[in-house]
N, C-alpha and C positions, 0 to 999 in steps of 0.2 A: 416472257419477254424473249429469252433466248430461243424458245421454240418458234416465235414469230420470225426472228431473223433467219433461222435455219429454213423455215418454210419459204420465205422470200427468196433466199439463195437457190433453193430447189426450183422454184418457178422460173427464175432467170435462166438457170441451166437448161430447163425444159424448153424455154422460148428459143434459145440458141440452137438447140437440137432440132426443133421443129422448123426453124428457118432454113436450115441446111438440108432438110428432107424434102422429098417430092410429094408427100402426102397432102391430103386436103386440109389437114390441121395446121399446115404451115402458115395459112392466112391468119391464124390466131396467135402467132408467135409474138407479135407486138403487144397484144393484149396481155399475154402471160408475163411479158417483160415489165409492163407498166404495173400490173398487179404485184409482181414480185418486189419491185422497187418501193411501192407504197407500203407493203407489209414490212419490208426491212426498215423503212423510215418510221413506221408505227412502233416496231419493236425497240428501235434505238431511242425514240422519244419516250416511250413508257419506261424504259430502263433508267432514264434520267431522274425519275421520281421514285422516292422510297418513303413509305408510310411506316412509322414506328408506333405501335399501339401503346396505350397508357400502361404504366408500370413496367416498361421495358426500355432498354437502350440498345442502340445498334453499334456494333464494332466493325470498322471498315478495314478491308485488306485489299491490296492491289498486288497481284502476282505473288502472293505469299507474304508480302510485307504488311505488317499490322500498323495501322495509323494510330497515333496516340490520343486523338480526340474521338469523342463518341457522338452519336446522333441521339438527341433527346426525343421524347414522344412527340409525334406530329408528322407533317409532310415535309420532305426535304428534296431539294434539287441537287443531284450528285453526279459524279462522273459515271457514265454508263458502264465503264470497265471495272468499277469497284464491286467487290463482293461484300455484302453486309450480313453479319451474323447477329441475331437478336439475343439479348440476355435479360432474364427476368430479374428485376431489382426489388420485387415485393418480398414480403416475409415468406420463407419456405420452411418446411418442417421435415425432419428425418427421424423416423421412429425405429427403434430397435427393441423388439418385444419377443417374449417367448410364446405369445398367442399366435397361432397360424393365421395368416392373412391380415394381421394388424400392422405389421412393420413394413418397411420399404423392401425388405428381402423376403422371399417365400420361406415358409417354415419357421423353425425356432431360431430367432436372431438375437436373443437376449445376450447381455454381456456377462460372462462368467469370470469372476475375479477371486483371488485368494486374499483373505483378510490377514491381519497381524497374527492371529492365533492359528493360522493354517487351515481355516475352514473355507469351503467354496461358497461364495455368495453370488446369487443370480440377480442381475439388475435390469429392469426395463426402463428405457430412457427415451425422451423426445428432445431433439435439438431444434430450436427456433433460430433461424439465421437469415441473412440476406446478403446480396452482393453490393459492395460499394461501387456506385456508378463510375467514379473516376478510375477505379482499378479494373474495370471490365476488360480493357485491352490487355492488361498484364495477365489476367486470368486466361484469356483466350490464347495468348502467346505461350504462356508457361505451363498451363494445365489443360486447357481445352474446355469443351462444353460439359464434359462428364466430371465436373468438380465435386459433385456429391459423393460419388464412389471413390474418387481419388484422394479427397481431402477430408470431407466432413466425417465420413464413416471411420476410416483408419485412425485419424487424429483423436476423435472422441473416444474410441475404444481403448487406444493406447494410454491416454491420459487418465482415464478412469482406473485402469489396472495399476498405473504408476502410483496413484494417490490412495488406492484402497489399502495398500500394505501398511499405512500409518494408523489404521483403526482395526479394532477387533470386531468380530461379527455382531455381537450384541450391541455395541456402540453404533454401528452402521444402521442397525435395525431400529434403534430407539433414540438415544440421547444425542448422538453425534451426526444425525442424518442431515440437518441443515448446515452444519459446519462442513461436512463432506461435500455437499452440493455447492457451497460457496467456493470451496477450495478448487474443485475441478473446473468451475466456471472461469476462474481467473486464469488457470493454465491453458484451457482450451481457447479462451478469448484472445490470449496473446498469440497463439499459433495461427488462429484464423486471421488476425489482423495483418500478419506478415504476408499472407497469401491473398489479401484483398477481400476477405469475408468479414462480416460483422456478426458477432454472436449476440443475439437479443435475449434469449432465455434458455435455461437448461432445466428440464423437468424430469425429476426422478419419479417415475410412475409407480414403481413397485420394487421392493427388495425382498427376495425370497431366501430364507435360511434353510439349512438341513432340518429335516423333521424333528430329530432329537433335540436340536438347539431351540427350535421354535417351541416345542413342548415345555422345555425347561423355563424359557422366558415367560410363557403364559402362566405356568405354575407360580413363578415368582411374582408376577403382576397380581394374580388372584390372592396370594398370601399378603401382599402389601395392601390391597384393597380391604381384606378382612381385618388387618391390623388397624387401618384407619377407621373402619367402622366401629371396632371395639373401643378405640380411643374416644370416638364421638359419644358412644353410649356411656362410658365411664365419666366423661366430662359432664354429660347431662345429668347423671345420677348424683354427681358431686354438687352440681348447682341446685338440684332438688333438695338434697340433704341440707345445704346451706340455707335454703329458703325456709324449710321447716324449723331449723334451729333459730333463725331470726324471729319467726312467728311465735315459737314457744317462749323465747326470751321476752318478746313484747307482752305476751299474756301474763307471764310471771311478774314483769315490771308493773303492769296495770293492777294486778291483784295486790301487789305490795303497796302501791300508792293508795289504793282504796282502803286497805286494812289500816294503814297508818293515818289516813286523813279523816276517816269517819269517827265521830265521838258519840256518846250517849245523848248529849244535848242536841247534836245535829239530827240524830235519828228522831228524837222527840219532836223537834221542829218540823221535820218532814211529815210525821204522823198528824200533827195539828193541821198542817196545810191540807192534807188529804181529807181529814174529817170536815174541814170547812167547805171543801168542794162538794163533799157528799151532802152536807147540810144545805148547801145552796141548790142542790138538784131537786127538780119538781117530783121526782119519783119517790115512792114510799120505801123506806129502808129501816132495818133493825140492826143495831150495833151491839154486840156482846163484848164485854170487857173481861179479861181474865182477872184472876185474883190480884195480880201485881199491877194491873192497869197499864201494862206496857204495849201489848199488841192487841188491837180490837179485832173482832170478827164481825163483818158487815154482811147483812142479808137484805136483799131488795124484795119488793113485793112480787117480782117476777120469778 
């Protein structure tokens, strides 16, 4: 747009120059003037319209004075003298990682903090945030467009270091990790809000401890797992022993009941019933009785 206006002005100047000259091109001075005026008009007209893409807002400034209202996404008719700076209001992320090429900064950009027990802990972190659309003019006026390096990065690193001193290294690595994450989220969220930024999520990607501490923790975890496994085995054996005791008690009770409940007359009755069934059978059989006649011996023809 500005280029069109500049080009139009150049053509008008050329037309006046040609008009005052005696060259053959002086006949074209009027044509150059008309074209120049048309180009200037086109540049002015096109600068009156500004398109804001989806997910962005436009901050207006006139001769260095920032306007308080913003341009939402869409096509707008504006003062051609206004300068419009677009701000992305979608979710953005800023990663600080020890892995080369993974973070926003080149090289090792992990956060190194000192824990409560004086050990150095290395933290990889991702910050998810966005710009509050209503606060975009304030950000442009007070911070500028480079808010990620001026606010997001230093505030996040400082608050993590400030809060890490309340925890020892082992707690950060294991039991207190979620608590630590919630704590730094609240402090960073408050700082962002003052500056017009909205903190959406704070992701602790990795916590690295010194090798000696990590080895100690892993040994402790393995010992706890072995102890839990042994407790399970002992409990299972105890249940099996209880099952066998109940089974043996049941057998003993059964035998005691049988020995107390069966009499000679009942046994004789059962023998008579069996002999009657044998007698009713169509098969040939031989029955031997002992001298006392108590227990018969039965032989079939087979």
